[in-house]
Structures are given as structure tokens and as C-alpha cells.
N, C-alpha and C positions, 0 to 999 in steps of 0.2 A: 234325367235318365236317358241313356242311349236306347234308341229303338233300332230294330234291324234295318228298316228302310232308311232312317236318317244316317245310320252308320255307313251304308253302302255308298251314299252320296259323298262321304268323306274319304273313301278309299282312294289312295293315290299310289302310283307305281313305286317300285323299289323295295326289295326285301332286305331288311337288316338281319344279319346272322343272329341266331338265338340258340341257346343251349337248353336251359331248363325253365319251364314256365312256373307260374305261381302255385298251381294246385299241388297239394301234398296229400299223402295218404292219411285218412282219418282212422284211428284205431278201430272204430266201429266196423269199418269195412273188412277188417281182418277176422271177424267172428264167424264168417261163413267158411267152413272148411272145404278144401278142394276134394274132388272125387278120389277116395282112397284106393279105388280099383284101377285108376288110370295108369297106363304105361307111357308110351311115347306118342305124342301127336306131332307128326311131321307133315306140314302142308305140301312139301315138295316130294313126298313119297310117290313113286311111280311116274314122275315127270321125266320125259326123255328130252334132255336139254339140247341134244344135237338135232332132233327132228321137230320138236314142238315149236310153234310160232310164238313170238313175243309181240303182243298187241297193246298199243297205247290206248288206255281207257281213262276216263275221269268219272268218278262216282258222284261228284257234286259240282255241277256247272249249270248256270241259268242261261238259257238261250231262247230268245223270243223273236228273232228275226233272221232272215236269210243272211243279212250283213254280219250279224254276230256269229252265225254258223260258219260262214266263210272265213272269218277272222280266226276263230278257234281252230278250225281244221288246218289253216295255213301256218299258224304260229306253233301249234302243239302236235301236229301230225296225228291227230286223234283218229282212230278207226272204230272204236266202240264208245258210244256216247249214251249213257242213261241220263237224259235231260232231267234236271231236278227243279222244275219251276214251282212257283206257289202263287196264291191269289188268283184262282184257287189252286190248291195243291193237287193237280190232276195230271196224269201222265200224258206226254205228247206221243200218243201211240194209237194207231200207226201214224208215224210222223208225217207222211206224205198227205194225209187227209186232214190234219189239224188246221183249223182256221184261226185267224187273228181275232181275239176276243170271243172265242168259241163259246164260252160259258157265261157270257153277259146276258143274252136273252133267256137262256134256259140251261140248266145243268141236270144231267140224268141222275147224279148221285145226291145223297141226302145232306142235310145240314142241321146243326144244333141251333135251336132258337129258344131263348130263355130257359136254358137247361134241359130242354126236351129235344130228342132227336126226331127230325121229320124226314121221312123217306122221300127220295126223289121220284119223279122229276120235279124240279123247282122252276116255276115260270116267273122270272123276276119282273117282267112287264106287268103281269096280272097282279102280283103281290104289291108292287109299288103303287099301282094306279087303282087298286080296289076301292070302291066307293065307301065302304064301311071301315076297312082296316088299313087302307093304304095311306101313304104320306106324300103323295106327289106334290101337294101344295106347300110342303115344307122345304122342298128342294130349291136351291138357287136357280134363277132363270136359265143360266148356262147349262145346268144339268137337265132341266125340264125339256130344253130344246133337243137333247140327245135321245129323248124317248120317242117312239119305242126303241129300246136297246136292240142293236143288231150285231151280228158277227161280220167280220170282214172277209177278205180273200184268204188264200192259203198262206200259212205262216212260212212255209218252206217251198220254194218253187224249183229248187235245184239241189237235191240231196245227192252228194257224191256216191257213185256206184260202189265204192269200197268202204263205205261208212255204214255201220249198224247202229241204229238208234233204238234203245230198249226202254221199256216202261220204268218210271221212277218219279218221285216227287219229293219235295221237302215239306214235311208236316210240322206244324207248330201250334201255338195257342192251346196247349194241354191245360187241364184244370189244376194239376197238382205238381207241375214242374216247369222250369224254364227251358226245357229240352227243345231242340230242333232235331228231327230224325229223317233220314232218307229211307226210301222203300224200294231198293233196287230189285227190279224184276216183278214188282207188284202192280196190279191194276187199281189198287185202292186210291180213292180221291176224297179230299176233304176241303172244307172252307167255302169261301165265296170269291167272286170276282172283284169285290169292292175294296181294293188295296188301300186307298187313301180315305175310305169311309165317306167319300163325297156324295154317295147316294143314300147315306143315312141308314144303311142296313144294320150296322152295329148299334146305332142308337135305338133301333127298334128290336134289338135282341138277338140278331143273327150273328153267330160267331164267325170271325174271319178265318179261323183255323179249325182244328178238330173239335174243340169244345168238350173233349173227353179226357178222363184219366188216361195216363200213358199206357197202362196195361190193357185197357179196352181198345185203344187205338192200335196197339201192337197186334192184338188178336185179329183185328179187322185187316190190317196190312197182310198178315201171314195167311189169312183165309183166302186172299185174292192173289196169291203168287202165280205167275205165269207158268212156272214149272215146279213140281214138288221138290226137286233136288237142286235148285239153282236160285241164286240171289239171296237177299236178306235185308236186314235192317242195320243201318249205321247210326251211331250216336255222333251228331255233328258238333264241331267246334266246342268241345266240352269246357274248355277254359274260358272262351268268350261267353258261353252260356252260364258260367259259374255253377256248374253242376257239382253237388257234394259227392265226395268219393263213395260213400255207402250207397248212394242212389245209382251211380254208375254201375256198381257191383250188382245191385238188385236187377237192373235192366239186363245185364249180361246173363244173369242167372235165369231170367224169365223163359228163355227158349234158345236152343243152340243156333237158331236162325237170326238171333241178334248177334251180328258178326263181330263188332268191335267199335273202335272210336276213330275219329279223325285226329291223327297225330299232328298233321300240318294242314292248315287252311290259309291259303294265300291272302284272301280278302281280309280276314281277321288279323293276319300278321302285319299288314301294311296300313291298316285303317286308322290307328290311333297313336302312332308314334311309339307304340310298345309292342314289339314283335312277339313277346311272350303270349299275348292274347290269341295268337294264331297257332301256338304250339301246345301240344299235350304230351310232350316227350316224357317228362317225369311221371305223369299220371299213367302213361302206358306201362312203364316199368313197375310202378306201384301195384297196378292191377295184376300184371303177370306174376308178381311176387306172391300173390295170394293163391296161385295155382290155377287161376281162371284162364281159359283160352280167350284171347282178345286180339283180333286182327287189327292192323294199323292201316289207315287210309290217308292218302296225300292228295289234296284237292285244290283247285283254283277258286271254287265258289263263283263269285262274280268277276274276280280279277283274272282275266284270261292271261295265261303265261306260265305260271309255276304250279307244280303239284300234279302228279299223274301216277296212275297205277298201271304197272306193266303186267298184263295177263299172260299166263302160260297155258296155251291151248293146243290140243292135238290137231284140231281143225278150226278154221275161222268161220264160226257161225254164232248165232245169238245164244243158243242153248249152252254151247261150250264156254262162251264168255261169261255168262251168268253162273255156270257151274264153277268156273275158276274163282269167282268171288265167294261162292258158298264154301268151297274147300280150302280157300286161302292160298291157292296156287298163283300168287302174284307178288310183286314187290313194289315199293314206292320209290319214286324219283322226284327230286325237287326242281332242278333246272331244265331237264329235258335236253341236255347237251349230247346225249348219245352213249355215255358210259352205261354199260349193261353188266349184270351178272350173266355168266354163261354156264355156271354150274353151282349148285348148292346141294350136295349129296352127303347124307349121313350113312356110314357103313362101318361096322366093326369098331365102334367107339371113336371113329375119326370123322371129322367134318371136312369135306373137300369143297373148296370155294375157288371159282375162277371168274375173271373179268375179261371183257373183250379188249381192254387196253390197260396199261400200267396204272396202278393206283394204290391207295392205302386200304387195307382190309382189317377190321377189328371185330372182336366178338364181345358183345355186351350180355350181361346176365344179372341175376339177382345178387351176385357177389361183386358186381361192378365189371370193369373191363378185365377179361381173363386172358386175352391174347391180342397181338397186333402184328401185322406184316406190312412193311412199307415198300413201295416201288415194285410191286409184283403183279403178275397176271394170274398166278396160281398160288394157293396156299393150302396147307394141311394143318388141322388143329386137332389134337387129342382132347377128347371131352374130359374135363376134370373128374376124376373118380374118387369115390368115398369108400365106405365100408361095404363088403360083400358085393363088390362090383357095381354098386349103384352110383349114379351120377352125383357129383358134389354140388351141382347147380340144379335149379328147378326149371330153368329155361335158358335158351341161347337165342340171340338175334345177331345177324350179320349186318354190319354197316360198311360202306365203302365211300371213298371220295377221291377225286383226282384234281389236276391243276385247272380244270375248267370250272371248278367250284361246284361240280355236281356232287350230290349226296344221295346214296342209295340206302334203302332200309329193307331188309328181308322181313318176312313174317316170322313169328317166334316158333322155335321148336321146343315143345314142352316135355319135360321129364317128370312123370308122375311118380308117386311113392312106389309103384310096382316096377318101375323102369330098371333095366339092367343093361350094362354096356357090353 
């Protein structure tokens, strides 16, 4: 069986183009009806495309050294970075104060041991060497020599002045699902430092991740949001995690702050010779077809290079970046070549779309492709209408691509049962 850590070691460069991943909609997921009172959800409502800034962000990227930070910023031009580390799943926040191995000697947050949650602080040196309950004599000699565990120097010595690093972490090891989830803008932390289990913490009952059912973990994440109107939870690489469609739907129904799914994950796409494992493109449309709001995220994960979220913000600061994630005021890009949306506006039953350079623009919906314009910088699309002026589609997404092989994906505009054009 593939493990997350063994998989990461296999990941090699080069993304193979993919269209539709293996996950399909299970009929069970269709039994939950959408909100019958909903009208139009438009994540770009109120965005001033001429004045607002477009900020490159990544919602899922593991960075554990200054060298990695420099590489990511240089290659991807990132300006907003919610670092998503794990082992333990603890935010690098505030980033300038984070130490290498900071949580090895002691962690302030709690941990699940033998099915019981133990509040922090957790003193690992004391626990491992305790005369009655410790297991120091079971450790290999190389590990005994590392005791007492210590933290190192600062992880980041030179954070660029124009880079905002927000709280985030990748949470895993839930008791009832194979889910990995990010907690953008949350201070919640889970798990332990013992990634390879070499200090035998797992053998002695300490869970390396949350050790909780996903609903309890989600509640803890949401209770510790940095701002009440910003950030949220993402369902990571659902195809790689083999999440059942009904379970994804239940997670999205749990709370509006469960924002959506990773539609593209670069590490998963290149790691197994099967790029479909990094795409949840069909799953995204299957979920949207149920009437659920589901934002799409595009991420590098461990493989620096491809997958970014372009945030639309009135001002470049942490709160506005996290608010953009909450409201869906962003779009995805795969290659990072510079193709950009410069307008997505819905007005009077017409969708206006503009690019910063010539490309192909298409509209995707629950009815499939409804329109396409080639070699354009601007396009206007009439929303397909049905009876009594109601839309004939339940959602629309805008996609674009150009000769640089860039692919852009807007967030969905949702037309509920009460929507009229």
C-alpha cells in the first residue's frame, strides 16, 4: 500500500496532461437536496477587476527550510503562502519565529494516545525517558544519542518583505476516513513530530495525526480560525485519497467554511505515472451538479512548480487574502505562465469574460460545454435560459487556455432553484 511519505519520495517532475479522473458520482451522494431557497452564488460579485490586485497564493505547499522557501518564491512568484506542513500538523506562524524541529522537545497542543485525547503541553523528553512508563531502552542507540530532544535554529532566516505567510497545516490520520485536509487561516495543530516512527511514539499509542473522527477535527479547526470571516478547510487530493463521493458531499455539508476540494494536486499528478490521481476534475463537476457550493483549489503540494490560486483582493494584506479564500474570489492556474483572467462579470443574464492576452475561453456546466470562443481577449456569453426566465443550468465555470499550455479555472457561479436571469 502506498503511504503518503513513500509516495512523496517517488514524485518526479513533469506533468502529463489529464482530463477526467477515475472518481465518479455515487448515486447516494445525490440524495441530499440543495438549498431550495438559494438564488445566485457569484464569488466574483463586487470584485473590481480594474483596481483589485491579483495575488499568487498556494493553499497546499510544504516548506521546511529557507532553501525551499527561496526556490518556491523564485519559481512560482508566490506572495501569499499558507504553509501546510505536517508531522506535526502545526502552523508555521508567526513564520519568523518558527524553529527547526520546534515541536520535538515539547508541543503546546494536545495529542490522542490510545484513543484518548491528552491536552498539551506534551513534554516528549519526559514521556520517553519516564522511569515507569517510558521506553527509552527500546530505542536504537542512534536515537538514544539524540536525547534529550532539542529544537534547532530559526527555520526561515530571510522571509521576503513582500511575502505573507498565513497559518495552515495538513491534517491526516482521522479515525473514520482516508482524508487529508488543510486548515487555511486556522491555528489548530494536531499529531506528533515522529514522522518515521523512529522514536516509537506510535508503538506506544500516540497518534501521528489527528486521531479523531473528521467531524470532531473539523470543529476544532473552525474553532481556531484566525479571523471569523476568512479562511477555511480544503479537502486535499480526493482522488489520491480515494474518498467516496457521498463522504465528500457530507464534508461539504458540515459547515460553509468547508470550502471545497483540490481539483489539481501537482505532486499526486506526477508521482505514479497516472496523472488522474492528481486531478479531481470530474468529481468537481459531479459535486456541483448536486447544487452544492464547492470551490476548486490548484496546488503544488510537495512538487514546487505547478498549481496556484490567484487571489483577488482590494488590498494586499493577510486578512484580505484569507477572505478571498473564504468567499471564493480567486481562480486557479496550472502552469503559472502569466495568462490571467482580467474580468469575469455576470450582469443581466450575460457573462462577460476577459483575458490579458489571446486564448480560448469555454463555459462548463452541468449540461457539459455550453459555449466556446477561440483566439479572443474578450467574450460575452448569454446564460442559457429555461422556463420563466430561470437559468437552464445549475452552475457555470469558466476555463481558459493559450499557446503557453496554461490552463485557468474560475470558481463556479451557482444558479439555485430561485435564480432568475
